[in-house]
C-alpha positions, 0 to 999 in steps of 0.5 A, a space after each residue: 934856396 930848394 927851387 918849387 916845381 908846381 904840376 900844372 895838370 894837378 893842380 888845374 885837377 884840384 881846382 877843377 874838384 873843388 869848382 864841382 863841390 862848390 857846384 854841388 854845394 849851391 846845388 844843396 842849397 838852392 833846393 834848400 832855399 827854393 830859389 828854383 832857377 837858381 838850383 836848375 841853373 847848375 845844370 846843363 841844357 841836356 841833364 838828364 836827371 833819375 830819381 826812385 820816384 820821378 826823372 827829367 830830361 833837359 832842361 825845360 821845365 826843370 825849374 818848375 819840375 824840382 819846385 813841384 817836387 819840394 813844394 810839400 816841404 816848408 823845410 828840407 836841409 841836402 847833407 853830403 858826404 864822402 864826395 868822390 869826382 874824377 876829372 878827365 879833362 872837360 867831363 867829370 864824374 862822382 858820387 856823394 852819400 847824402 842825408 836829407 831832412 824833410 818838414 812840411 811845418 816850421 811850426 812842427 819839427 818834430 815830425 819830419 822825414 829823412 832819407 839817406 842813399 846816394 847820389 852818382 853824378 856826371 858833369 860837362 864843363 862849358 862856357 859857363 863852367 862846371 854844370 851837373 849832366 846826369 843825377 841818380 838818386 839812389 834812397 838807401 834808407 828812409 825814416 819817419 812819415 813821408 805825409 807827401 807819398 814821393 818817396 815811394 
């Protein structure tokens, strides 16, 4: 019977990437479910978030900042694609494309505002596992009417 060799470093790299992907999926799920305390827990204490329409640094006030930013939309759906992650010890970088659909009312789901673009991510591994330490959002397209004016 042939001997099987397991490269422990490669295996750890795959496990780390999987944990980071799960973190990104939770980030989107918590935004869409309006669970902003859980959403804020996806970030490090010293997080830096930069978006075309707003920025935030640190955990203090992060939950409220997220809630206020999306409170105008009754329904949102965030989707990721082309997720790229590079792990280097307890630090990782990444990039992903996104599509976000937003509507102000469940009563009329035909009226919505959509946007797409890319996220650039940085992650840190700490006592609580992987967390987002930096998020840069680049919106490259929009469609529909953004009644909130948040998109700029």
